N, C-alpha and C positions, 0 to 999 in steps of 0.2 A: 462566484459561480458555485452551485451546489451539484452534488453527484446524485444521480437517480438511485433511490434506495433499493429498487429491484435489481439494478446492475450491481450495486455493492454486495447484495446478498449472494450473488453468483460468483463473485471474484474471490480467489484464494491466492496465497503466496505460492509462486512457482517452485520454491524450495521445500517449504514445510507443509504445504497443502492445508494451511490453517487460514481462517477468515482474516480479512484485512480490516484495519480501523481507518476511517476517513479523518484526516486532519485538514479541516477546511481552511484554517489560517495559512498553513504552509502549502496547500494544494498538493497533498501527498496521500498515498495509501500506505499505511504503516503495518509492517509485519513485526510485531513485538518480539516473538520468539526467535526470528531469524536475525533481528537487529538491522533490518533494512527498511528504507522508506522509498517507495516508488513514486516518481513524479506524475502529475496530471498536467498535460500540456494541451491547451485549447479544448478542454473538456474530455480528452482522451487519456485513459490510464496507460502508462508506459510500463508494462510488467516485464521488463528486461533486466536481468541481474546486473548487467554492465551499466545500466542507466540509474541504478538505485544508489541512494546515499546510505552509508553505513553508520550505525550508532551502537552503543553497548546494548546487547539483548536483555530483555526483561526475563528474569527467572520466575518459574511458576511456584 
């Protein structure tokens, strides 16, 4: 399943307010600076911090 590019252009990380990167293989929206990956379930992005998976943030 792919994510609508227009929707992706509107979505931002709820913590950093930075754009999200779509990881199609994992079905996640990734906030590199926050170190969080938000799941996409049944085509719906779940932008809740408590639903996100943590990883080591990417430094600029």
